[in-house]
C-alpha positions as CSV (number, residue, x, y, z in Angstrom):
1,M,84.9,-45.2,45.2
2,D,82.3,-46.2,42.7
3,L,79.7,-47.5,45.2
4,A,77.2,-48.7,42.6
5,T,79.8,-51.0,41.0
6,V,81.0,-52.2,44.4
7,A,77.4,-53.0,45.3
8,Y,77.0,-54.9,42.0
9,G,80.2,-56.8,42.7
10,L,79.1,-57.7,46.2
11,C,75.7,-58.9,44.9
12,V,77.4,-61.1,42.3
13,A,79.8,-62.5,44.9
14,A,77.0,-63.1,47.4
15,G,75.0,-64.9,44.7
16,G,77.9,-67.3,44.2
17,V,78.1,-67.9,47.9
18,A,74.4,-68.5,48.1
19,G,74.6,-71.0,45.2
20,Y,77.2,-72.9,47.0
21,M,75.3,-72.9,50.3
22,K,72.0,-73.9,48.7
23,A,73.1,-76.4,46.1
24,G,76.8,-77.2,47.0
25,S,77.8,-75.7,43.6
26,T,81.5,-75.0,43.7
27,A,81.2,-73.6,40.1
28,S,78.7,-71.0,41.4
29,L,81.1,-70.1,44.3
30,A,84.1,-69.8,42.0
31,A,82.3,-67.8,39.3
32,G,80.5,-65.5,41.8
33,L,83.7,-64.7,43.7
34,T,85.7,-64.2,40.5
35,F,83.2,-62.0,38.7
36,G,82.3,-60.1,41.9
37,G,86.0,-59.6,42.7
38,V,86.8,-58.4,39.1
39,A,83.9,-55.9,39.3
40,I,85.1,-54.5,42.6
41,L,88.6,-54.3,41.3
42,G,87.2,-52.4,38.3
43,A,85.4,-50.0,40.6
44,Y,88.6,-49.4,42.5
45,L,90.5,-48.7,39.3
46,V,87.8,-46.4,38.0
47,S,88.0,-44.5,41.2
48,N,91.7,-44.0,40.7
49,N,91.3,-42.8,37.1
50,Q,92.6,-46.0,35.6
51,P,90.9,-46.6,32.3
52,V,91.3,-50.3,32.4
53,G,88.8,-50.4,35.3
54,H,86.0,-49.4,32.9
55,Y,86.8,-52.4,30.6
56,L,86.9,-54.8,33.6
57,V,83.5,-53.7,34.7
58,V,82.0,-53.7,31.2
59,G,83.6,-57.1,30.4
60,T,82.2,-58.6,33.7
61,A,78.7,-57.2,33.2
62,G,78.7,-58.2,29.5
63,T,79.8,-61.7,30.2
64,L,77.2,-62.1,33.0
65,T,74.5,-60.6,30.8
66,G,75.2,-63.2,28.2
67,V,75.6,-66.2,30.4
68,M,72.9,-65.5,32.9
69,G,70.6,-64.1,30.3
70,R,70.7,-67.4,28.4
71,R,70.0,-69.3,31.7
72,F,67.1,-67.0,32.4
73,M,65.6,-67.5,28.9
74,N,66.0,-71.3,29.3
75,S,64.7,-71.6,32.8
76,G,62.4,-68.7,33.2
77,K,63.5,-68.5,36.8
78,M,64.0,-65.0,38.3
79,M,66.4,-66.2,40.9
80,P,69.3,-66.1,40.3
81,A,69.6,-65.8,36.6
82,G,67.0,-63.1,36.1
83,V,68.2,-60.9,38.8
84,V,71.9,-61.1,37.7
85,T,70.8,-60.4,34.1
86,I,68.9,-57.3,35.1
87,L,71.7,-56.0,37.3
88,S,74.3,-56.7,34.6
89,V,72.2,-54.9,31.9
90,A,71.8,-52.0,34.3
91,M,75.5,-51.9,34.9
92,L,76.2,-52.0,31.1
93,G,73.8,-49.2,30.5
94,R,75.2,-47.1,33.4
95,Y,78.7,-47.4,32.0
96,A,77.7,-46.8,28.5
97,Y,75.8,-43.7,29.5
98,N,78.0,-42.2,32.3
99,K,81.5,-43.5,31.8
100,F,82.1,-43.8,28.1
101,S,82.1,-40.6,26.2
102,S,83.6,-41.7,22.9
103,A,81.8,-43.5,20.2
104,R,84.5,-46.1,20.1
105,C,83.8,-47.1,23.7
106,V,80.0,-47.2,23.2
107,C,80.6,-49.5,20.2
108,F,82.7,-51.7,22.4
109,V,79.7,-52.1,24.8
110,I,77.4,-52.9,22.0
111,I,79.7,-55.5,20.5
112,I,80.0,-57.2,23.9
113,I,76.2,-57.5,24.1
114,I,75.9,-58.8,20.6
115,I,78.6,-61.4,21.0
116,N,77.1,-62.6,24.2
117,I,73.6,-62.9,22.7
118,K,74.9,-65.0,19.8
119,I,77.0,-67.4,21.9
């Protein structure tokens, strides 16, 4: 099992639960559990040599990089937006470096980052 991606998914899910507990935000709870669950599912699929798992993890990390990165730039607060942004960028870099060997897949990662920055 891809333990780093599982840890990432658990951190995202825990952040959603913490947002709900602290502020009563059902949106944080739903987003955290959904994105965390998709990341963990991606880790499971990667571990079973299913290529779609890579795309699930990169899509999750790319989306969270864009959304939480924008929140971090607007608020300047490290918790939770800054931490999730750093973890998501690290996960994107990890997958781009370790998992994707073809230029097409690396371009896919770069396109996700660019799209999220412009949104």
